[in-house]
C-alpha positions in Angstrom: -33.1 6.1 -18.3 -31.5 6.7 -14.9 -29.0 9.5 -14.5 -27.4 8.6 -11.2 -27.1 5.2 -9.5 -25.7 4.4 -6.0 -23.9 1.0 -5.7 -24.7 -0.4 -2.3 -21.7 -2.6 -2.2 -17.9 -2.7 -2.3 -14.9 -4.5 -3.8 -14.7 -6.1 -7.3 -18.4 -6.1 -7.9 -18.7 -2.4 -7.1 -15.9 -1.8 -9.6 -17.6 -4.0 -12.2 -20.9 -2.1 -11.9 -19.1 1.2 -12.1 -17.5 0.2 -15.4 -20.9 -0.4 -17.0 -22.4 2.8 -15.6 -19.5 4.8 -17.1 -20.1 3.1 -20.5 -23.8 4.1 -20.3 -23.1 7.7 -19.3 -24.7 7.3 -15.8 -23.2 8.9 -12.8 -21.9 6.4 -10.3 -22.1 6.8 -6.5 -19.9 4.7 -4.3 -20.2 4.1 -0.5 -17.4 3.0 1.8 -16.7 2.0 5.4 -13.8 3.0 7.5 -11.7 0.0 6.2 -12.5 0.9 2.6 -11.7 4.6 2.8 -9.0 4.3 0.1 -10.5 1.3 -1.8 -10.4 0.9 -5.5 -14.2 1.3 -6.0 -14.0 4.6 -4.1 -11.4 5.9 -6.5 -13.3 4.7 -9.6 -16.7 6.2 -8.8 -17.9 9.7 -9.8 -18.9 10.3 -6.2 -18.1 8.5 -3.0 -19.6 8.8 0.6 -18.6 7.4 4.0 -21.3 5.3 5.6 -19.9 3.9 8.8 -17.5 1.5 10.6 -15.6 -1.3 9.2 -17.9 -4.1 10.2 -20.7 -4.8 7.6 -23.4 -4.3 10.2 -21.9 -0.8 10.8 -21.9 0.2 7.1 -22.9 -1.9 4.1 -25.8 -3.6 5.9 -27.3 -0.3 7.3 -30.3 0.0 4.9 -31.5 3.2 6.6 -28.2 5.0 6.2 -27.9 3.9 2.6 -31.5 5.1 1.8 -31.0 8.4 3.6 -27.8 9.0 1.6 -29.4 8.0 -1.7 -32.2 10.6 -1.1 -29.7 13.3 0.0 -27.5 13.0 -3.1 -30.5 12.6 -5.5 -29.9 9.2 -7.0 -32.5 7.6 -9.3 -31.7 4.0 -8.4 -29.7 1.7 -6.1 -27.7 -1.3 -7.4 -27.2 -3.8 -4.6 -24.8 -6.1 -6.6 -24.4 -9.4 -4.6 -24.1 -10.1 -0.9 -25.0 -7.6 1.8 -28.5 -6.3 1.0 -28.9 -7.7 -2.5 -31.5 -10.3 -1.4 -33.0 -8.4 1.5 -36.7 -8.1 0.7 -37.2 -5.3 3.3 -34.6 -3.2 1.5 -36.0 -4.0 -1.9 -39.4 -2.8 -0.7 -38.1 0.3 1.0 -36.3 1.6 -2.1 -39.4 2.2 -4.3 -41.3 3.4 -1.2 -38.6 6.1 -0.9 -39.0 7.0 -4.6 -35.8 5.2 -5.6 -35.7 2.3 -8.0 -34.2 -1.0 -6.8 -32.1 -2.7 -9.5 -33.3 -6.2 -8.8 -36.5 -8.2 -8.4 -39.5 -7.2 -6.4 -39.5 -7.8 -2.6 -42.3 -10.4 -3.2 -40.0 -12.4 -5.6 -37.1 -12.3 -3.1 -39.4 -13.5 -0.3 -40.8 -16.4 -2.4 -37.3 -17.7 -3.3 -35.5 -16.7 -0.2 -36.8 -19.5 1.9 -35.5 -22.8 0.5 -38.5 -24.8 1.8 -41.2 -22.5 0.4 -39.3 -22.1 -2.9 -39.2 -25.8 -3.4 -42.9 -26.1 -2.8 -43.5 -23.3 -5.3 -41.3 -24.9 -7.9 -43.2 -28.2 -7.7 -46.3 -26.3 -8.8 -44.4 -24.8 -11.8 -43.3 -28.3 -13.0 -39.7 -27.7 -12.0 -38.1 -31.0 -10.5 -37.1 -30.8 -6.9 -35.0 -33.1 -4.7 -37.0 -35.4 -2.4 -36.8 -34.4 1.3 -38.5 -32.6 4.1 -39.3 -28.9 3.7 -41.9 -28.5 6.5 -42.5 -26.0 9.3 -42.0 -28.4 12.2 -38.5 -27.8 13.4 -38.5 -29.9 16.6 -35.2 -31.8 16.6 -36.8 -35.1 17.4 -39.3 -34.7 14.6 -36.5 -33.7 12.2 -34.6 -36.9 13.3 -37.7 -38.9 12.3 -38.0 -37.2 8.9 -34.3 -37.8 8.3 -34.9 -41.5 8.8 -37.6 -41.3 6.2 -35.5 -39.5 3.7 -32.6 -41.9 4.3 -28.8 -41.4 4.5 -26.7 -39.8 3.4 -28.7 -36.6 3.4 -28.1 -32.9 3.5 -29.1 -30.5 6.2 -29.5 -27.0 4.8 -30.4 -23.7 6.4 -33.7 -22.4 5.0 -32.2 -18.9 4.6 -28.7 -20.2 3.8 -26.4 -19.3 1.0 -22.7 -19.2 0.0 -22.0 -22.6 1.4 -23.0 -21.6 5.0 -25.5 -23.5 7.0 -25.0 -26.8 5.2 -23.8 -30.2 6.4 -23.7 -33.8 4.9 -25.0 -36.4 7.4 -23.8 -39.9 6.6 -25.7 -41.8 9.3 -28.3 -41.4 12.0 -25.9 -41.3 14.9 -24.3 -38.0 13.8 -27.6 -36.3 12.8 -28.3 -34.5 16.1 -24.8 -33.0 16.4 -24.7 -31.7 12.9 -28.2 -30.4 13.1 -27.1 -28.3 16.1 -24.1 -27.1 14.2 -26.2 -26.0 11.2 -28.8 -24.3 13.4 -26.1 -22.4 15.3 -24.3 -21.2 12.1 -27.6 -20.3 10.4 -28.7 -18.3 13.4 -25.4 -16.3 13.5 -25.3 -15.8 9.7 -29.0 -15.3 8.8 -30.8 -14.8 12.1 -32.9 -17.8 11.1 -32.2 -21.3 12.4 -34.8 -23.2 10.4 -33.5 -26.1 8.2 -34.7 -28.4 5.5 -33.6 -31.9 4.7 -32.7 -33.2 1.2 -31.7 -36.6 -0.2 -28.0 -36.4 -1.0 -27.3 -36.9 -4.7 -24.5 -39.3 -5.7 -21.6 -37.6 -7.6 -23.6 -34.4 -8.0 -23.0 -31.6 -10.4 -23.8 -28.0 -9.7 -25.1 -26.4 -12.9 -27.0 -23.2 -12.9 -28.9 -21.2 -15.5 -28.8 -17.4 -15.9 -32.3 -16.1 -16.2 -33.8 -12.6 -16.9 -37.3 -11.2 -16.8 -38.7 -7.7 -17.5 -41.8 -5.8 -16.6 -43.4 -6.8 -20.0 -43.7 -10.5 -19.2 -40.7 -11.5 -21.2 -38.5 -14.3 -19.7 -35.3 -15.8 -21.1 -32.3 -17.8 -20.1 -28.7 -17.1 -21.2 -27.5 -20.7 -21.0 -25.8 -22.6 -18.2 -22.7 -22.4 -16.0 -20.9 -25.4 -14.7 -20.0 -24.6 -11.1 -19.1 -28.1 -9.7 -15.5 -27.3 -8.7 -16.1 -26.2 -5.1 -14.5 -26.4 -1.7 -16.7 -26.2 1.4 -19.6 -25.6 -1.0 -18.0 -22.4 -2.4 -17.1 -22.2 -6.0 -13.6 -22.0 -7.3 -13.7 -22.5 -11.1 -16.8 -21.9 -13.2 -17.2 -22.5 -16.9 -19.7 -22.4 -19.7 -20.9 -24.3 -21.5 -21.0 -27.3 -19.2 -19.0 -30.1 -20.7 -21.2 -32.6 -18.9 -24.6 -31.8 -20.4 -26.0 -33.3 -23.6 -28.2 -31.1 -25.7 -31.5 -32.7 -24.6 -30.7 -32.2 -20.9 -29.5 -28.6 -21.7 -32.8 -27.8 -23.4 -34.9 -29.3 -20.6 -33.0 -27.4 -17.9 -33.4 -24.2 -19.8 -37.1 -24.6 -20.1 -37.3 -25.4 -16.4 -35.3 -22.3 -15.5 -37.5 -20.0 -17.5 -40.6 -21.7 -16.0 -39.2 -20.9 -12.5 -38.7 -17.2 -13.4 -42.1 -17.0 -14.9 -43.8 -18.6 -11.9 -42.8 -15.6 -9.7 -43.1 -12.9 -12.4 -39.3 -12.3 -12.0 -37.8 -9.0 -12.8 -34.1 -8.6 -13.6 -31.1 -11.0 -13.3 -31.5 -14.2 -11.4 -29.9 -17.7 -11.3 -31.7 -21.0 -11.1 -29.4 -23.5 -9.5 -29.8 -27.2 -10.2 -28.2 -30.3 -8.7 -27.5 -32.8 -11.5 -27.0 -36.5 -10.9 -24.5 -38.7 -12.7 -27.4 -40.0 -14.8 -28.1 -36.3 -15.8 -31.3 -36.2 -13.8 -31.6 -32.6 -12.5 -33.4 -31.0 -9.5 -34.0 -27.4 -8.4 -31.8 -26.4 -5.5 -32.5 -22.7 -5.1 -32.8 -19.4 -6.9 -30.3 -16.6 -6.3 -32.3 -13.4 -6.8 -29.4 -11.3 -7.8 -26.4 -11.1 -10.1 -23.9 -13.9 -9.5 -20.2 -13.7 -8.9 -19.6 -15.9 -12.0 -21.7 -13.8 -14.4 -18.7 -12.8 -16.5 -18.4 -16.2 -18.1 -21.9 -15.8 -19.5 -21.0 -12.4 -20.8 -17.9 -13.8 -22.5 -19.8 -16.4 -24.5 -23.0 -14.4 -25.2 -21.4 -11.0 -25.8 -24.0 -9.4 -23.5 -23.4 -7.0 -20.6 -25.6 -8.3 -17.9 -25.2 -5.3 -15.7 -26.5 -3.1 -18.5 -29.4 -5.5 -18.9 -30.2 -5.1 -15.2 -30.2 -1.3 -15.4 -32.4 -1.2 -18.6 -34.9 -3.7 -17.2 -35.1 -1.8 -13.9 -35.8 1.4 -15.9 -38.8 -0.2 -17.4 -37.3 -1.2 -20.8 -38.0 -4.6 -22.4 -35.3 -7.3 -22.5 -32.8 -6.5 -25.3 -33.1 -9.9 -26.9 -35.6 -12.7 -27.3 -34.7 -16.3 -26.5 -34.0 -17.3 -30.1 -31.7 -14.4 -30.5 -29.4 -15.4 -27.6 -26.4 -17.4 -28.8 -23.4 -18.9 -27.1 -20.1 -19.0 -28.8 -16.8 -20.6 -27.7 -15.9 -21.5 -24.1 -15.2 -19.5 -21.0 -13.7 -20.1 -17.6 -13.6 -18.0 -14.4 -11.4 -18.7 -11.5 -11.3 -16.8 -8.1 -8.1 -15.8 -6.5 -8.5 -15.9 -2.8 -6.4 -14.8 0.2 -6.5 -18.2 1.8 -4.2 -21.1 2.7 -5.2 -24.3 0.9 -2.7 -26.2 3.0 -4.5 -25.1 6.2 -8.1 -26.0 5.4 -8.4 -22.9 3.1 -8.4 -20.6 6.1 -8.6 -17.0 5.1 -5.4 -14.9 5.2 -5.2 -11.2 6.0 -2.4 -8.7 5.4 -0.9 -6.1 3.0 -0.6 -6.8 -0.7 3.1 -6.0 -1.0 3.1 -7.2 -4.6 0.0 -7.7 -6.8 0.5 -8.6 -10.5 -2.2 -9.4 -13.0 -1.9 -10.3 -16.7 -2.6 -7.8 -19.5 -6.3 -7.8 -20.4 -7.7 -8.1 -23.9 -10.8 -9.4 -25.6 -10.1 -12.9 -24.4 -9.1 -12.1 -20.8 -10.8 -10.1 -18.1 -9.5 -9.3 -14.6 -12.2 -8.3 -12.1 -10.7 -7.0 -8.9 -11.5 -4.5 -6.1 -7.9 -4.2 -4.8 -4.6 -2.7 -5.8 -1.0 -3.2 -4.8 -0.5 -1.8 -1.3 -4.1 -2.5 -0.2 -4.9 -4.7 2.8 -7.0 -7.8 2.9 -8.9 -7.3 6.1 -10.8 -9.6 8.4 -14.1 -7.7 7.8 -14.9 -8.9 4.3 -14.7 -11.8 1.9 -11.1 -12.7 1.1 -11.4 -12.7 -2.7 -8.6 -10.8 -4.4 -9.7 -11.1 -8.0 -11.4 -13.1 -10.7 -9.7 -14.2 -13.9 -12.1 -14.7 -16.8 -10.9 -16.2 -20.1 -12.5 -17.1 -23.4 -11.4 -19.5 -26.1 -12.7 -21.0 -29.3 -13.1 -24.3 -27.4 -12.6 -25.7 -23.9 -9.0 -26.6 -24.4 -8.0 -23.2 -25.8 -9.8 -21.5 -22.9 -8.1 -23.8 -20.4 -4.7 -23.0 -21.8 -5.5 -19.3 -21.6 -6.7 -19.8 -18.0 -3.4 -21.4 -17.1 -1.4 -18.6 -18.8 -3.4 -16.0 -16.9 -2.6 -17.8 -13.6 1.1 -17.9 -14.5 1.0 -14.1 -15.1 -0.7 -13.3 -11.8 1.5 -13.0 -8.7 0.8 -12.1 -5.1 3.1 -11.4 -2.1 1.7 -10.4 1.3 -1.0 -12.9 1.9 -1.4 -16.7 1.5 -3.2 -17.4 -1.7 -4.6 -20.2 -3.8 -2.7 -19.6 -7.1 -0.6 -22.7 -6.9 -3.6 -24.8 -6.1 -5.5 -23.3 -9.0 -2.6 -24.1 -11.3 -2.7 -27.7 -10.1 -6.4 -27.9 -10.8 -6.1 -26.4 -14.3 -3.5 -29.0 -15.3 -4.9 -32.0 -13.5 -6.0 -34.8 -15.9 -9.4 -35.2 -14.1 -10.2 -31.5 -14.8 -9.0 -31.7 -18.4 -11.1 -34.9 -18.9 -14.1 -33.4 -17.0 -14.1 -36.2 -14.4 -15.3 -33.9 -11.5 -18.3 -33.4 -9.3 -19.1 -31.1 -6.3 -17.3 -33.5 -4.0 -14.2 -33.8 -6.1 -11.9 -31.3 -4.2 -12.9 -32.6 -0.8 -12.3 -36.2 -1.9 -9.0 -35.5 -3.7 -7.7 -32.7 -1.5 -4.7 -34.5 -0.1 -3.6 -35.5 -3.6 -4.2 -32.0 -5.1 -2.2 -30.4 -2.3 0.6 -32.8 -2.8 0.6 -32.1 -6.5 0.7 -28.4 -5.8 4.0 -28.9 -3.9 6.2 -29.5 -7.0 10.0 -29.9 -6.8 12.1 -26.8 -7.3 13.5 -26.7 -10.8 17.1 -25.6 -11.2 16.1 -22.9 -13.6 13.8 -21.3 -11.0 16.7 -21.2 -8.5 18.9 -19.5 -11.1 16.1 -16.9 -11.7 15.6 -16.2 -8.0 19.3 -15.6 -7.6 19.6 -13.4 -10.7 16.5 -11.4 -9.6 18.1 -10.5 -6.3 21.4 -9.6 -7.9 19.8 -7.5 -10.6 17.5 -5.9 -8.1 20.4 -4.1 -6.4 18.7 -4.4 -3.0 20.7 -5.7 -0.1 20.5 -9.5 0.4 19.3 -10.8 3.7 22.7 -12.3 4.4 24.7 -9.2 3.4 26.6 -8.1 6.4 28.0 -4.8 5.2 28.3 -1.6 7.1 30.5 -3.1 9.8 33.0 -0.2 9.7 32.6 3.3 11.0 32.1 4.3 7.5 29.2 2.1 6.4 29.6 3.3 2.8 33.1 2.1 2.4 33.4 -0.5 -0.4 36.4 -2.0 1.4 34.2 -3.4 4.1 31.5 -4.7 1.7 31.0 -8.5 2.2 28.7 -9.0 -0.8 31.5 -10.1 -3.1 32.3 -6.7 -4.6 35.8 -6.1 -6.0 37.1 -3.0 -7.7 37.5 -3.5 -11.5 36.6 -7.2 -11.3 34.0 -9.9 -10.9 32.3 -10.7 -7.6 31.7 -14.2 -6.2 29.2 -14.9 -3.5 26.8 -17.5 -2.0 23.0 -17.1 -1.6 20.9 -19.4 0.5 17.2 -20.3 -0.1 14.5 -22.4 1.5 11.7 -23.9 -0.5 8.7 -25.6 1.1 9.8 -28.4 3.4 13.1 -29.1 1.6 16.6 -28.6 3.1 18.2 -25.2 2.7 19.9 -24.7 -0.7 23.2 -22.9 -1.2 24.0 -21.5 -4.6 27.4 -20.0 -5.5 27.6 -17.5 -8.3 30.2 -15.2 -10.0 28.6 -11.9 -11.2 29.8 -9.4 -13.8 27.1 -7.0 -14.8 24.4 -9.1 -16.5 26.7 -12.1 -16.9 26.6 -14.8 -14.3 28.5 -18.1 -13.8 26.7 -20.5 -11.5 29.1 -22.9 -9.7 26.9 -26.1 -9.7 28.2 -29.6 -10.5 29.6 -27.9 -13.6 30.0 -24.1 -14.2 26.8 -22.8 -15.9 27.0 -19.7 -18.0 23.9 -17.4 -17.8 23.1 -14.1 -19.5 20.3 -12.0 -18.0 18.1 -9.4 -19.5 15.4 -7.4 -17.7 12.5 -6.5 -19.9 10.3 -4.6 -17.4 7.1 -5.4 -15.6 9.0 -7.8 -13.3 10.0 -10.0 -16.2 13.5 -11.2 -16.8 14.9 -13.4 -19.6 17.8 -15.8 -18.9 20.0 -17.3 -21.6 20.9 -20.7 -20.1 23.2 -22.9 -22.2 22.3 -20.9 -25.3 18.5 -21.0 -24.8 16.4 -18.1 -23.6 13.8 -18.7 -20.8 11.2 -16.1 -19.5 10.5 -15.7 -15.8 8.3 -13.4 -13.8 10.1 -12.3 -10.5 8.5 -10.6 -7.5 10.4 -9.8 -4.3 9.5 -8.4 -0.9 12.1 -8.6 1.9 13.2 -12.2 2.1 10.3 -13.6 -0.1 11.1 -14.3 -3.8 8.3 -15.4 -6.1 9.2 -16.8 -9.5 6.8 -17.8 -12.3 8.1 -20.1 -15.0 6.1 -22.0 -17.5 2.8 -21.0 -15.9 3.8 -22.3 -12.4 4.6 -20.1 -9.4 7.4 -21.0 -6.9 7.7 -19.3 -3.6 11.3 -19.2 -2.2 12.6 -17.6 0.9 16.1 -16.2 1.1 17.7 -17.1 4.4 20.7 -16.1 6.4 22.4 -19.4 7.4 24.1 -17.7 10.3 20.9 -16.8 12.1 19.6 -19.3 14.6 16.3 -21.1 13.8 13.9 -20.0 16.5 11.0 -22.0 15.2 12.1 -25.1 17.0 12.5 -23.5 20.4 9.7 -24.5 22.8 6.7 -26.8 22.2 3.1 -26.5 21.1 1.6 -25.9 24.5 -1.2 -23.6 23.6 -4.0 -23.0 21.1 -3.7 -19.8 19.2 -6.2 -18.0 16.9 -5.4 -18.7 13.3 -6.9 -15.4 12.2 -8.8 -12.5 13.7 -12.4 -13.3 14.4 -15.2 -13.9 16.9 -15.0 -16.7 19.4 -18.4 -18.4 19.0 -18.0 -21.4 21.3 -15.7 -22.5 24.1 -16.2 -26.3 24.4 -13.9 -27.0 27.4 -13.3 -25.6 30.9 -10.2 -25.1 33.1 -8.9 -28.5 34.3 -10.7 -30.6 31.6 -8.8 -33.6 30.3 -8.8 -33.6 26.5 -7.8 -36.1 23.9 -6.0 -35.4 20.6 -8.4 -34.1 17.9 -11.1 -33.1 20.4 -12.9 -29.9 19.5 -11.9 -27.1 21.9 -13.4 -23.9 20.5 -15.1 -22.5 17.4 -14.0 -19.2 15.9 -15.9 -17.3 13.2 -13.9 -15.3 10.7 -14.7 -14.1 7.2 -18.3 -15.5 7.3 -17.1 -19.1 8.1 -16.9 -21.2 11.2 -13.5 -22.9 12.1 -13.2 -25.6 14.8 -9.9 -25.6 16.8 -8.9 -29.0 18.1 -6.5 -30.4 20.7 -3.1 -31.2 19.2 -2.4 -33.9 21.8 -3.8 -35.5 24.9 -3.6 -33.2 27.9 -5.2 -31.1 30.6 -6.6 -27.6 30.0 -4.7 -25.0 32.2 -6.2 -21.7 31.3 -8.8 -20.2 28.9 -8.2 -16.5 28.1 -11.3 -15.4 26.2 -15.1 -15.8 26.6 -17.7 -16.6 24.0 -18.6 -13.7 21.7 -15.1 -12.1 22.4 -13.3 -10.7 19.3 -9.7 -12.1 19.2 -6.7 -11.0 17.1 -4.7 -13.3 14.9 -2.1 -15.4 16.9 -3.9 -14.5 20.2 -3.4 -17.3 22.8 -6.8 -18.8 23.5 -6.1 -21.9 25.6 -3.0 -23.2 27.3 -2.3 -26.7 28.6 -0.6 -27.9 31.8 2.9 -29.1 31.3 3.0 -32.9 30.9 5.4 -34.8 33.2 
């Protein structure tokens, strides 16, 4: 067995691998970039070494640096986790050549499954169903247009080397094919240095269901059941679960056999995932194989009781699989959801910034929190914006769903935009509860889901926000004390303080798009009287860990309260509410001036500038394309006008809120 393993990765998955290595008594070696110098995985590892700059191509993608370090510190093996070099066949080949085991499949297996066109041809020979389409070598745009006509519309253009939702577009008719083909090729070239594409028939109401497979060096191959991954946005998964509530037993058995056949066809070693697209009639087709550990592997661990990272290590060390197929069982139901630093109300654009508050639920045998960050850390532009994964188990799907909702209600974030409220809406939506979903569900229902996420502000939440500020003891944003020469004098305090008596004051809050709310309250220690339509008597009790209890009209209610500067975050009955305390005497500067320029919504690289100085543009016309956090974002004209000035060139790196394009004033 290995004695020392280097994890060629970062974030939550590096932390996850380290936890198993500690359990196995194996020394863990972490690596870190400039941006990750104080990261959680660095603190958890037995050893940690700096490998370069913040950009992935300066650090985590530098195979030569990683191999040189591995030899220098005498590791036995390298675990690539997922992303970065995990599916890089050259790296997988270089490791054993350097005398270091690669904890993953052979380079040959990665190459066979890395190209979507070749892998589909291979699967056909292994009796694994594949989606009809064009997977050939001729990449001439005119020829691809002809093949698209043969496949029929709608169809899917996919980058041959794509993954993670990148390099993929749905084409609804022949007139938009050329434009979308160009977009896929450009994105694929930037992301994978390979602009080849394939065409596939687009499956109606598709499900994304994948099977976890494992192989060893003793010609043993098994699957560990399926994962339902259909809830996605922009082809990236949001909530995964197992078992799939959609499959019947016959289909499940057939897919399991096909998955194992796929692994056997390439003599697969280690952990892999066979991804299927499943039609509404339960017909299923091979999409691709991920030759690595998946982000959503914990749901499989929850229902099988197996540690898949430990399996990986043991298989890479030459041991046989721990279990045979008939010994692998699945019990209960598990969900995983991903907490992202992103804004669902703004096309899920990633958010960067400091995590001023980060609160997770208490873990137990039914709940795991997988994260690579801590309170005070910064979500940077350089890496994926995932903050954490919440993984729950229940005796059945409904019990697991309730635990998922509870976990979301106990998780709070201040400092970056995030998707918790959106996830709460999904977890309570009737369509999700009744399993009426497919991979297009979020895209089709997005407007409704976003509206449902913007719930009205309950009176009890307003009370809790007020009490949390008053109990906190911090100065309110509209406290105007310290106006005298002696700033400590209580006689000049305007917060409502009176010697030997009660204090009465007003606080003001804004919530989403609603009008500013004023709340008047009389305070005496932990006793509050709110002056609403009728006086409301409230007793408050702080019980630690940012939790308060309020006795409202004789009934006790529990709230989680987080606060940073003017932001107040309240969780009540498994729903988060974000309020902002405001000073009504300050002018609102947000309405001064007009939208006369295009600004960068986040830091990133300017891929394309689609207009020039003096161009006339129409509302909605694409103006520029910016790449950030591995995704392309198109910036469009907010109105009809004429371009005045362009401040950056293609390939320039721009900061968030940088002015990119200005327009001439309209008469």
